[in-house]
N, C-alpha and C positions, 0 to 999 in steps of 0.2 A: 687457142686464142682467148685472151682475157677481155672481159668487159671493162669499160671505164670505171674508175672509182665513183664518178658521179652516179652512174646507174646502180652500182652495188651498195651505195650508202644513202639512198633516198629516204629510207625509213629510219636511218640512224642505227641500224643493226637490230632493231626490235620490231614489235608489232606495228602495223599501220593503223591500228585502232578499229578495224572493221571485223574482228573475229566473231563477235556475237551475231552481227548482221549476216555474215557468210554462213554461220551455223544455221540460222533461221531459214535462209534461202535453200540450204541443202535439205532441211526438214520438209519444206514445202515441195521441193522437187521429188521427194520420196513419198509424197502423198499425205503428209501430216498437216492438217489445218493449223495455221499460225496467225495470230493477231499481230500485225506488224505496226509498231510504233517507233520505228528506227530512223528512217531517212526523211528529209524534208521534201517529200513528193506529195503534191496535192491529191486529194481523193476525187477531185473533178478533173476532167481532161481539158485541153485547150478548147476555148469556146468555138463553136461551129462557124460563126461569121469570120473569125480570124483564119480558120482553116480554109474557108471558101475563098477568102482574099488571097491566101497563099497559093491555092490551086489555080485561081484565075491568073495570077502573076506568072506561074510556071507555064500554064497553057498558052499565055501570050508571049512566051519566048524568053522570059528572064531567067534562063537556066544556064547561061554561059558564065564566063568569068565576070565577076563584079569588081568594081574599083576596090583596090586593097584597103584604103582608109575607111571604106563604107560609102554607100551612096550619098549624094548630097542631100537627098530628101531625109534620110534617116539621121544623118549627122546634124542637120538643121533642126529636126524634131527633138532629138536628144538635147541639143544645145538650148532650145527654147524651154523645154521642160526643166532643165537644170537652172536656167536663169529665173524662171517663175517660182521654183521651189526654194531656191537658196538666196536669191537676190544678187548673185555674183554674175556679172556680164559674161556670157559664154557664147562662142561662135563655133561653127563647124571646125575651125582650125584648132580648137581645144579638144576635139573629140576623135577618138579612134574606135571604130566598131571591131569587136573581137568575137571569136567563137566561144561565147559564154563568159561568165565572170572569172572562171578559173584561168582562162587564157589571159585575161586582163591582169590578174594577179601576177602571173608569171612575167608578162611583159613589163609591168611596173617595177618589179624587182630587178629585172634585167637592165632597166634604165637606171635604177638607183644604186646598184651594187656592183662593184668589181669582184672578181674571185678573191676570196679570203676576207672580204669585208664582213663586219658583224651586222646582222639584221635582227632587230628586236621584234618580238611579238608577244601578245598578252596571253597568259594562261589563266583560265581555260581558253581553248582555241579550236577553230574548225580543223578537223583532222588532217586536211591536206596542207596546212600552213607550213610546218617545218620542212616537209618534203619539197614544197615549192621553193623555199629558200635554198635548200641544198641543191635543187635542180639548176639554179643559176650560179652555183659554186660559192654562195655566201655561207657564213657561219651562223646558224640559227641560235638565238639566245632568248630564252623565255623569261618574261617578267611576271611573277605570280601576282594575281589579285586574290581577294579574300572573301570567303563566304559571309563573314560578319559584316562586310561592306556591300552585300548583295552583288559582289564582283564588280563594283565600280572601281576603276583603276585609281591608284593614288599617284599623283605626280612625283612625289618624293621617291617612291619605289622605282618609277621609270628612270628618274634622274640618276639613281644609284647604279643603274645598269648601262647608262648611256655613254660612258667614256669610250672613245674610239669607235662607237657604233656609227653606222651610215644611214640606217632607216628604222622606222617604227611602223608596224602594221597593226591597225585597230579595226574593230568591227562593231558597229552600232546601227540599229538594234542588233544584239549579239546572239550569235549561234556559238555555243550551246546554251547560254545562261538565260536568254530572254531579257537581259538588262539593256535599258536604253540609257546611254551616257548623258548625264546632265550637262548643262552649260558650264557649270563650275568645273566638272571633270574635264571637259573638252578644252576649256581655257587653260587649265593646268597642263594638259598634254601639249597644247600649242606652245606654251611658254618653254617647256622642256625642249621641244623641237627647235625653237629659235635659239635657245641658250646653247644647245649642243650641235647646232647646224645639221639636223636630221631631216631627211625626206620623210614625210608622213604619207603612208599609203592607207587610205580609208575605204574599207569594204562596206558599201552601203546598199547591198542587194536587198535588204529587208526594209528599206526606207518607207514603204507603204504599209507596214505592219507595226503600228505604234498604238498601244492600248492605254498607256499612261505617259504623261509628259509630251515632249515634242522631239521629232528628229531634227538635229542640227548638224549640218555638214561642216566639218572643221575648215574646209576650204573657204567658208564665209567669214572666218574670224580674222582680225587684223594681222597682217603680215604673213598669212598662210597660203594665199592663192598661188604664190610663186614656188612653194615647197610642198604642195599637196597633190597627190595623184588619187583620183576617186574611181573606184570600181563600181560599175552598175550592171544590171542584167534584166532581161525580160522574164527570167525563170520564175521568180517568186511573185513578182508584182502582177503578172499576167498569165500565170499557170502555163508557161511555155518552156518548161524545163528541157524537153527534148529538142527544142528548136535551136538551142545553142547560139543565142544572140546576146552579146553583152557589149560593154564599152569601157573605155578608160578616158577620163577627163583630166587634163593637166595643162601646164603652160605650153604655148604654141611651139616653142623650140623643142621641148621634150616630145610632143606628139609628132613633130616632123621627123625626128630620129626614129621614133617607134613605128612610123609608117614604113621606113626602110627595113626595120626589124621584121615587121609583119610580111613584107615582100619576100623575105628569106625564110620565113617559118610557116605561117598559116595561109598566106596568100588570100586572105579575105574570107568573107561569109557569103553564102549563096544569095543571089539577088532576090529570089522569091521569098526567102526567109526575111530579108530586110524589108521588102515591101509589106509583108504581113505585120512586121513589127511597127512600121509607120501606122498602119491601119489600127493596130491595137493601142498604140500610144494616143492616137487621135480620139479614142473613146473617152479619154479624160479621167479625172480623179474619181468620178462616180463609178466607173467600171473597175478601177483599182480597188476601191472600197468594197465592191461586191466580191471580188476575189479574196479579199482579206477577211470578210465578215465571218466565215466559219471558224476561224482560229480565235477571234475575239469571243465568239459564242462559247467555244469549247473551253477557253480560259475560265469563263464564268462557271461552267459546269465543274471544272476541276476545283475551283475555289470552294464550291459548295460541297463536293465530295470530301475534300480534305479538311474541312472545318470540323472542329471538335474531336480531333484525334492527335496523338503526339508521336506516332511512329514514323510518319512521313512529313517532312517539312517542305514547304513550297517557297523557293527563292522568288521574290516578287517578280511576277511575269509581266514585264512592261511592254514587250514587243516580240516580234518574230513568231514562228509557229511551233515553239518548243516550250516545255516545262523543265526546269532544273529542280529535281527533288532531292532533298537531304535524307538519306536513309541510314545515317550513322547510328541512330537509336537501335537498329537491328544488330549492331556489332559486326556487320558484314561489309566487305569491300563492295564497290560498285560492280566489279567484275563478277564476284561470287553471287551477288544478288541477281544480276542480269541472267547469268547462266542458270541459276536455280529456278527463277521465274519462267524461263523458257522451257526448261526440262519438265517442270511440274504443271504449269498452266498454259503452255504454248503461247505465251505473250512475249514478244520480242521488243526490248528497249535497249538503249545504248548505255553502257557503264560510263560513269563520269571520267574514269581513267583513260578512256579513249580520247579525251580532250585535254589531257594534262594532269599533273599531280595536284594542282590547286582544286580540282573537282573530285579528288578521291573521296569515297564515301558518299557520292552522289550518283544519280542516274539522270539521263536525259530522255524525256518522253516526247515524241513528235505527235502533235494534235492532228493527225492526218487520216483519220477514219471517221465514218458517219457518227453523228452525235450520240445516239443510243448505244452503239457498240463501243464508242470511246468511254462513255460513262461506265458501262459494265466492266470494261478492261481495267479502268482506274480503280473501281471498287474492289475487284479481285486483287489487284496489286496492293491496295491498302490493307486488305485482310491478310494477305501473305506477309506484309511487313509487320503487322501487329502480332501475328503468330510468332514470327522470328524474334521480335523484340521481347516477347513473353517467354521465349525459350521453348516453345512448343513446335 
């Protein structure tokens, strides 16, 4: 029996980008201590009051089937948060609750693309993006951004790839680069979407992690609410990565169809998870700022460590929990650098090539360990880079 082509081609016939991460996990399983700076997993756990609310909801019986679109309470809460943050009137009919942001990404592209449609995404990209597009039988097409622009996309570059495309996927604040798209960037993107009749799928799961500038949802720009699907999640904003609760926001008609889609795929999110998500969102922006604070603090640590040396360049880290570092002065690829650093110093980072060719010669560092350990690992990384740049 043969598997479907969809299953056999999810990674495009190559690596899925997680090789160094998997290598590090195998080392840990074998008993080798490894400093992990790979994935976007908070070094704190979900806050105890959220877990207590989740437990109470489960003990009170909310363990059966929940409504497929999401509970009215959670949809209303997400809608109000969205209205308050973006100024775009949003109701529960604009909101579908999903099992995490990844499920929302898949649903959004299932809504936007027919099999064989071209789906654009920006390079560098989160590692699952092209596989998600292939998963709905779309044709992934990367649009490169440029290190010299701090990976801010150029509208002209997107327009040059937009002929016959159906959708464009963007992510700001950006994983892996830490770039926050400016208003001018987003206005240029919006104009390309209008000119070429593209669906815009906006991954905004890092919207609470902005260190410079401001987060702007493209759904709030003129003419964009009717063509934008917004992906959100509890994972990054509330340290609830394992709870798998996200959402998709879009036009009412699209959400109505996607509720039917969810009925035939995920069949919703557990009610006790949704109740705890309402509780978490009700803690307000102050709680979200508390969850984000360690990453802003570690960004400042990184800026201090990297000052005064030329072997490792820091792409302006405007948001999210990552640093994108330019290591081209070493003469190494990101893959070679990451593997050598892991082998010699047991520090695991992600090669830029895991996120596309635009990030070749770069590495991504997740700011996800305690401050002192983070500073120590970054100093070791810098000394390693300096030695390689000097040829020693």
